[in-house]
Backbone bond lengths (Angstrom), bond angles and torsions (degrees), N, CA, C in turn:
res aa  C-N    CA-C-N  psi(-1)  N-CA   C-N-CA  omega(-1)  CA-C   N-CA-C  phi
1 M - - - 1.441 - - 1.531 107.61 -
2 A 1.321 116.61 120.04 1.468 121.23 -179.46 1.524 110.27 -100.66
3 I 1.309 114.46 127.85 1.463 121.74 178.02 1.518 107.43 -125.24
4 E 1.323 117.07 128.35 1.464 120.83 177.58 1.523 108.60 -84.54
5 V 1.329 115.99 130.96 1.458 121.51 178.70 1.521 107.55 -118.81
6 R 1.318 116.57 118.52 1.463 121.79 177.98 1.521 108.88 -87.32
7 I 1.322 114.54 126.38 1.457 122.00 -172.58 1.534 109.80 -104.54
8 P 1.339 117.90 129.30 1.469 119.68 177.38 1.528 110.70 -72.76
9 T 1.303 115.89 157.77 1.466 122.28 -177.35 1.518 112.17 -51.32
10 I 1.315 117.92 -42.97 1.462 121.92 -175.20 1.539 112.92 -64.35
11 L 1.338 117.88 -21.97 1.466 121.09 -179.32 1.526 113.36 -104.34
12 R 1.311 117.45 1.69 1.467 120.33 -176.37 1.517 113.81 -70.71
13 T 1.324 117.73 -12.81 1.466 119.39 174.57 1.524 110.08 -64.68
14 Y 1.329 116.84 -25.45 1.464 121.47 178.94 1.531 111.85 -80.15
15 T 1.338 116.70 -21.40 1.470 121.20 -175.91 1.522 111.90 -111.86
16 D 1.320 117.09 22.83 1.467 122.20 -178.75 1.521 112.16 54.50
17 G 1.323 116.09 35.52 1.457 121.91 176.32 1.511 115.59 86.89
18 A 1.326 117.63 -1.18 1.470 120.40 -178.28 1.529 110.99 -68.09
19 K 1.331 116.07 134.09 1.465 121.93 178.05 1.522 111.56 -77.62
20 A 1.329 116.31 -26.39 1.462 121.58 179.42 1.521 108.09 -144.73
21 V 1.318 115.40 143.62 1.461 121.66 177.27 1.522 107.86 -133.80
22 E 1.322 115.70 164.38 1.459 120.39 175.69 1.519 109.56 -101.74
23 G 1.308 114.31 148.23 1.445 120.43 176.49 1.512 109.16 -146.83
24 S 1.324 115.57 178.59 1.462 119.42 178.21 1.517 109.60 -146.16
25 G 1.313 114.93 157.46 1.455 121.45 178.31 1.515 109.89 159.21
26 A 1.315 116.57 153.83 1.458 121.23 179.44 1.526 111.70 -78.57
27 N 1.346 115.75 -22.83 1.459 120.65 177.28 1.535 108.50 -146.02
28 L 1.325 116.66 177.58 1.463 120.03 -176.67 1.525 112.53 -62.46
29 A 1.317 118.17 -39.04 1.468 120.43 179.88 1.528 109.98 -59.09
30 E 1.336 117.00 -44.85 1.463 120.54 178.35 1.524 111.52 -66.86
31 L 1.318 116.68 -37.41 1.464 120.28 177.06 1.520 110.41 -61.64
32 F 1.328 118.02 -44.66 1.463 120.80 -179.50 1.526 111.14 -66.49
33 T 1.326 118.03 -34.53 1.463 121.51 174.99 1.525 109.75 -63.94
34 D 1.326 116.60 -43.69 1.460 121.44 178.46 1.532 110.46 -63.89
35 L 1.325 116.71 -44.54 1.467 120.00 178.71 1.518 111.34 -60.80
36 D 1.331 116.67 -40.65 1.457 120.00 -178.75 1.530 111.35 -67.52
37 A 1.324 117.32 -31.10 1.466 120.55 176.25 1.523 110.74 -68.49
38 R 1.319 116.34 -34.90 1.469 121.69 -179.26 1.531 112.31 -86.01
39 H 1.337 115.30 -30.99 1.467 122.18 -176.24 1.534 108.28 -135.23
40 P 1.339 116.84 77.78 1.466 121.29 -173.52 1.527 113.87 -51.72
41 G 1.336 113.92 133.10 1.453 121.51 176.35 1.515 114.49 99.62
42 I 1.321 117.61 -17.51 1.465 119.06 -175.22 1.531 111.87 -67.86
43 A 1.321 117.71 -36.71 1.467 120.08 -178.91 1.523 111.34 -63.69
44 G 1.306 117.17 -33.48 1.458 120.85 177.98 1.520 113.49 -64.03
45 R 1.306 115.59 -23.76 1.467 120.06 177.65 1.522 111.83 -86.23
46 L 1.329 117.13 -15.03 1.462 121.53 -176.81 1.527 113.23 -104.08
47 L 1.328 115.78 -31.81 1.461 120.42 -172.78 1.523 112.62 -118.73
48 D 1.318 114.83 149.79 1.455 122.90 173.93 1.525 106.40 -135.09
49 N 1.327 116.84 114.42 1.470 122.18 -176.81 1.527 111.71 54.95
50 G 1.325 116.86 39.36 1.456 121.30 175.90 1.509 116.07 82.43
51 E 1.314 117.58 -2.22 1.470 121.71 178.83 1.530 109.06 -116.80
52 L 1.329 115.72 158.78 1.456 119.71 178.02 1.521 110.66 -60.23
53 R 1.309 115.13 137.25 1.465 119.23 175.02 1.524 108.93 -62.25
54 R 1.291 115.49 151.74 1.463 121.78 -174.70 1.520 112.98 -57.23
55 F 1.315 116.97 -38.70 1.456 119.83 -175.09 1.527 113.40 -102.82
56 V 1.327 116.35 24.59 1.460 121.09 174.99 1.524 107.55 -115.22
57 N 1.311 115.86 122.49 1.463 121.66 177.49 1.520 108.52 -104.81
58 V 1.320 115.68 133.56 1.456 121.16 179.90 1.526 107.78 -127.06
59 Y 1.326 114.48 133.46 1.456 120.79 -178.79 1.519 109.67 -120.63
60 L 1.309 115.78 134.36 1.459 122.81 174.63 1.521 106.50 -108.01
61 N 1.318 115.89 113.19 1.476 120.63 -178.35 1.531 110.56 49.36
62 D 1.333 116.07 45.80 1.470 124.94 176.94 1.529 114.88 72.92
63 E 1.338 118.17 10.20 1.464 121.68 176.32 1.525 109.19 -108.80
64 D 1.320 117.50 132.67 1.458 122.79 179.65 1.532 109.32 -65.44
65 V 1.335 116.99 120.73 1.469 120.41 -176.00 1.524 112.85 -67.85
66 R 1.319 118.38 -18.30 1.471 119.67 177.58 1.532 110.67 -63.17
67 F 1.341 116.57 -24.99 1.463 120.90 179.23 1.526 111.58 -97.73
68 L 1.330 116.82 -2.01 1.462 121.11 -178.97 1.528 112.87 -105.79
69 G 1.308 118.23 -22.92 1.464 120.32 -178.04 1.514 113.18 144.13
70 G 1.337 116.90 9.94 1.460 120.01 177.50 1.514 111.74 62.43
71 V 1.337 116.48 -138.43 1.460 120.73 -175.92 1.529 112.63 -71.74
72 T 1.340 118.13 -10.86 1.460 120.35 176.79 1.528 111.93 -90.76
73 T 1.332 117.66 2.36 1.460 121.73 179.19 1.527 110.27 -58.92
74 A 1.321 116.32 125.85 1.464 122.20 -178.81 1.525 111.02 -70.23
75 L 1.328 114.98 144.83 1.458 122.17 178.85 1.516 109.97 -118.81
76 G 1.336 115.05 154.22 1.450 120.59 177.35 1.518 110.63 -131.25
77 D 1.300 115.82 162.64 1.457 122.01 179.28 1.528 109.58 -57.39
78 G 1.309 116.14 131.22 1.455 121.35 178.87 1.518 114.77 88.44
79 D 1.334 117.77 -1.97 1.463 120.20 177.17 1.521 110.77 -65.18
80 S 1.325 114.52 158.26 1.455 121.29 177.32 1.530 108.59 -122.57
81 V 1.327 116.03 126.54 1.461 122.35 178.94 1.518 108.03 -114.09
82 T 1.324 115.90 129.01 1.460 121.53 178.74 1.527 108.79 -115.86
83 I 1.315 116.25 129.32 1.461 122.01 177.65 1.527 107.98 -104.81
84 L 1.328 116.15 125.57 1.456 121.56 179.69 1.527 110.00 -133.01
85 P 1.321 117.59 105.47 1.459 118.12 175.58 1.523 109.31 -72.36
86 A 1.329 115.88 138.51 1.453 120.34 177.14 1.520 108.64 -69.36
87 V 1.305 115.87 140.08 1.455 121.25 -179.75 1.524 107.96 -116.17
88 A 1.312 115.77 131.24 1.463 120.28 179.41 1.516 108.48 -132.26
89 G 1.296 114.54 164.91 1.461 118.16 176.29 1.516 111.03 116.45
90 G 1.291 114.25 -162.30 1.462 120.39 -177.16 1.505 109.46 120.74
91 S 1.263 115.58 -176.52 1.468 120.00 179.53 1.513 110.19 -139.58
92 R 1.298 114.39 163.02 1.472 119.34 179.93 1.488 110.46 -90.49
């Protein structure tokens, strides 16, 4: 099962600069395990104690996974997962 994962700029050091990579898994937790096997360290930036980090947004086919089931959200062949870390800050 091939799933396209879009990687944000800040995490591309883990994917050798690739904007998108392929992964597999029946759900997001399995996908992140697969990604970490292929790109060591990336799961640590996405998960905290097995759940999505507070400031990491993940979308499955443009739907926020927090409203779909979090890391237990089921995946299918051809799905697209987008990772978007929340950005805060700035100056006046």
